[in-house]
C-alpha positions in Angstrom: 213.3 47.6 -20.6 213.4 45.6 -17.3 209.6 45.3 -17.4 209.7 44.1 -21.0 212.3 41.4 -20.2 210.4 40.2 -17.2 207.1 40.0 -19.2 208.9 38.1 -22.0 210.4 35.6 -19.5 206.9 35.0 -18.0 205.4 34.4 -21.4 208.2 32.0 -22.4 208.0 30.0 -19.2 204.2 29.6 -19.7 204.7 28.4 -23.2 207.2 25.8 -22.1 205.0 24.5 -19.3 202.0 24.3 -21.7 204.1 22.3 -24.2 205.3 19.9 -21.5 201.7 19.3 -20.3 200.4 18.8 -23.8 203.2 16.3 -24.6 202.5 14.3 -21.4 198.8 14.0 -22.3 199.4 13.0 -25.8 202.2 10.5 -25.4 200.8 6.9 -25.2 202.2 4.6 -22.5 204.5 1.9 -23.8 204.7 0.0 -20.5 201.5 -2.0 -20.4 198.8 -3.3 -22.7 195.4 -2.8 -21.0 192.0 -3.9 -22.0 189.2 -2.9 -19.7 186.1 -5.0 -19.3 184.2 -2.3 -17.4 185.1 0.8 -15.4 184.5 -1.1 -12.1 186.4 -4.3 -13.0 189.3 -5.5 -11.0 192.7 -5.6 -12.7 194.5 -8.8 -13.5 198.1 -8.0 -14.2 200.1 -10.7 -16.2 203.8 -10.6 -15.9 205.6 -11.8 -19.1 208.7 -11.6 -21.2 207.8 -9.4 -24.2 210.3 -11.1 -26.4 209.3 -14.7 -26.0 207.2 -15.9 -28.9 204.8 -17.6 -29.2 203.8 -17.0 -25.6 204.2 -13.2 -25.4 205.7 -10.6 -27.7 205.1 -7.2 -29.2 202.9 -7.1 -32.3 204.3 -6.2 -35.7 202.8 -2.7 -35.5 204.3 -2.2 -32.1 200.9 -1.2 -30.6 200.0 -4.2 -28.5 201.2 -7.5 -27.0 200.3 -10.8 -28.5 200.9 -14.5 -27.8 199.3 -17.7 -26.8 199.5 -17.1 -23.1 198.3 -13.5 -23.4 195.4 -14.7 -25.5 194.4 -17.2 -22.8 194.7 -14.5 -20.1 192.6 -12.1 -22.1 189.9 -14.7 -22.5 190.0 -15.5 -18.8 189.6 -11.8 -18.0 186.6 -11.5 -20.3 184.9 -14.5 -18.6 185.8 -13.6 -15.1 185.2 -9.8 -15.3 188.7 -8.6 -14.9 190.5 -5.8 -16.6 193.4 -7.4 -18.5 196.8 -5.8 -18.1 199.8 -7.2 -19.9 202.9 -6.1 -18.0 206.3 -6.8 -19.6 209.0 -7.6 -17.0 212.7 -8.2 -16.8 212.8 -12.0 -16.5 215.5 -11.9 -13.9 213.2 -9.8 -11.7 210.1 -11.9 -12.0 210.1 -13.0 -8.4 210.5 -9.4 -7.1 207.6 -8.3 -9.4 205.4 -11.1 -8.1 206.2 -10.9 -4.4 205.8 -7.1 -4.4 202.4 -7.3 -5.9 203.3 -5.5 -9.1 201.9 -8.5 -11.0 199.3 -11.1 -10.2 201.0 -14.0 -11.9 203.7 -15.1 -14.3 202.0 -16.4 -17.4 204.6 -16.8 -20.1 205.8 -20.3 -21.0 206.8 -20.7 -17.3 208.4 -24.0 -16.4 207.3 -25.8 -13.3 210.2 -28.3 -13.2 212.8 -27.2 -10.6 210.5 -24.5 -9.2 207.9 -26.7 -7.7 208.1 -25.2 -4.2 208.7 -21.6 -5.2 205.2 -20.7 -6.4 201.6 -21.7 -6.2 201.1 -23.4 -9.6 198.1 -23.9 -11.8 197.8 -27.3 -13.4 200.2 -27.8 -16.4 198.9 -27.0 -19.8 201.8 -27.4 -22.2 204.5 -30.1 -22.5 207.8 -28.5 -23.4 211.4 -29.5 -24.2 214.7 -27.7 -24.1 216.3 -28.1 -27.5 219.5 -27.2 -29.2 219.7 -24.9 -32.2 222.8 -24.4 -34.4 223.5 -22.7 -37.7 222.3 -24.7 -40.7 225.9 -25.1 -42.0 227.3 -26.1 -38.6 229.2 -29.4 -38.2 227.4 -29.9 -34.8 225.0 -32.8 -35.1 224.8 -34.4 -31.6 225.3 -33.2 -28.0 228.7 -34.9 -28.1 229.7 -32.5 -30.8 229.3 -29.6 -28.4 232.5 -30.5 -26.7 234.7 -27.3 -26.5 231.9 -25.2 -28.0 230.3 -22.0 -26.8 226.6 -22.4 -25.9 224.2 -19.6 -25.1 221.0 -19.6 -23.0 218.7 -17.0 -21.5 219.5 -16.0 -17.9 217.2 -17.3 -15.2 215.4 -19.5 -17.8 214.4 -23.2 -17.6 217.0 -23.8 -20.3 219.7 -22.6 -17.9 218.2 -24.7 -15.1 218.2 -27.8 -17.4 221.8 -27.4 -18.4 222.8 -27.0 -14.7 220.9 -30.0 -13.6 222.6 -33.2 -12.4 221.2 -34.9 -15.5 223.2 -32.7 -17.8 226.3 -32.2 -15.7 228.6 -34.0 -18.1 227.2 -32.1 -21.1 227.7 -28.7 -19.4 231.3 -29.6 -18.3 232.1 -30.4 -21.9 231.4 -26.9 -23.2 234.2 -24.4 -23.7 231.8 -22.0 -21.9 228.2 -21.3 -21.3 227.1 -17.7 -22.1 223.9 -16.1 -20.8 221.8 -13.4 -22.4 218.8 -11.3 -21.4 216.5 -12.5 -24.2 216.6 -14.9 -27.1 216.6 -12.4 -30.0 220.2 -11.6 -28.9 221.0 -15.2 -28.6 220.0 -16.0 -32.2 221.9 -12.9 -33.4 225.0 -14.2 -31.7 224.5 -17.6 -33.2 224.0 -16.3 -36.7 227.1 -14.1 -36.4 229.3 -17.0 -35.1 229.8 -15.5 -31.6 228.4 -18.7 -30.1 228.1 -22.2 -31.6 224.7 -23.2 -30.2 221.6 -21.9 -28.4 219.7 -23.9 -25.8 216.0 -22.8 -26.0 212.4 -23.9 -25.4 211.0 -25.8 -28.3 208.2 -23.3 -28.9 210.6 -20.4 -29.4 212.9 -22.7 -31.4 210.0 -23.6 -33.8 209.2 -19.9 -34.3 212.8 -19.1 -35.2 213.2 -22.1 -37.5 210.0 -21.2 -39.3 210.9 -17.5 -39.8 214.7 -17.6 -40.5 214.8 -18.7 -44.1 216.8 -21.8 -43.3 219.5 -20.1 -41.3 219.2 -22.5 -38.3 218.4 -26.2 -37.6 217.5 -28.2 -34.5 219.5 -31.2 -33.2 217.6 -34.4 -32.8 218.7 -34.8 -29.2 217.0 -32.7 -26.5 218.4 -31.3 -23.2 215.3 -32.0 -21.2 211.5 -32.3 -21.1 209.3 -30.1 -18.9 205.9 -28.6 -18.5 204.5 -25.1 -18.5 202.0 -23.7 -15.9 200.9 -20.4 -14.5 202.9 -19.2 -11.4 201.1 -17.3 -8.6 202.6 -15.9 -5.4 203.1 -18.6 -2.9 199.8 -19.2 -1.1 197.5 -17.4 -3.5 195.4 -20.4 -4.1 192.1 -18.4 -4.5 193.3 -16.7 -7.7 194.9 -19.9 -8.9 191.6 -21.8 -8.4 189.6 -19.1 -10.2 191.9 -19.2 -13.3 191.9 -23.0 -13.4 188.1 -23.1 -13.3 187.9 -20.8 -16.3 190.6 -22.6 -18.2 188.8 -25.9 -17.7 185.6 -24.3 -19.1 187.7 -23.0 -22.1 189.0 -26.5 -22.8 185.6 -28.1 -22.6 183.9 -25.6 -25.0 186.8 -25.7 -27.5 188.1 -22.2 -27.0 191.4 -23.3 -25.5 192.4 -25.3 -28.7 191.0 -22.6 -31.0 193.6 -20.3 -29.4 196.3 -22.9 -29.6 195.6 -23.5 -33.3 196.4 -19.8 -34.0 200.0 -20.7 -33.2 200.3 -24.0 -35.2 203.6 -22.7 -36.7 205.1 -23.2 -33.3 203.8 -26.8 -33.0 201.7 -25.6 -30.0 198.6 -27.8 -30.7 200.8 -30.9 -30.5 202.1 -29.9 -27.0 198.9 -29.2 -25.2 198.4 -31.4 -22.1 195.7 -29.6 -20.1 193.2 -32.4 -20.7 195.3 -34.7 -18.5 194.8 -32.4 -15.4 191.2 -31.2 -15.7 189.1 -32.8 -12.9 
């Protein structure tokens, strides 16, 4: 009987181990989206917020990452011979990810203004504004109407920086309070439910929400600030910055850049492109 029990235990353990190995081999990674150019190509790891349309977001089928910036990065990799890796990151941890070498750049609707000395920047390629979104039936029509209201913004975002700037000191002080969230899907859920009165957000994201919310929201005419987007590299990494800029310049000259931008016309992206002002 002891021999039978021991034999049974061995068989059961082997079965469990085999099952675990099989599962690990058959479970696809949900962490990154990788497209290899060749088996010997170098990796180009793009750090981005996976819930930030139109610049970077998970596809409807949940199998890949899409967006304007990711499309640009994919095209760069094809032309420069890199293996493209889309790496979603916690936006609050972007500096740690970049400085540790986990990612090669931050390419995701990334604002230069207020961060000029923190990164090695590419030339700007998108003009952007921070706008204010309210529910369609809200009685808020101007920035003055935000007095004693609750406003929400993404943590560590350019919207937060804009609201905390000297230019908007009086506006910020007029709020009942300023709430922060990890990503904008939560912000708009809080807005729709009435937990907050207004969301301060980049115009590209705002356009997406306005065009896909069946009239639930509207944008105020007044803006919080104007700014520009660029690609942020680790401080001092001018070699990679120069390589990316060269390819982007070529993409602009041959029309590929605007072809990609036109895919996101619902976000008003084509109207905000400014790369032509900075190409040498």
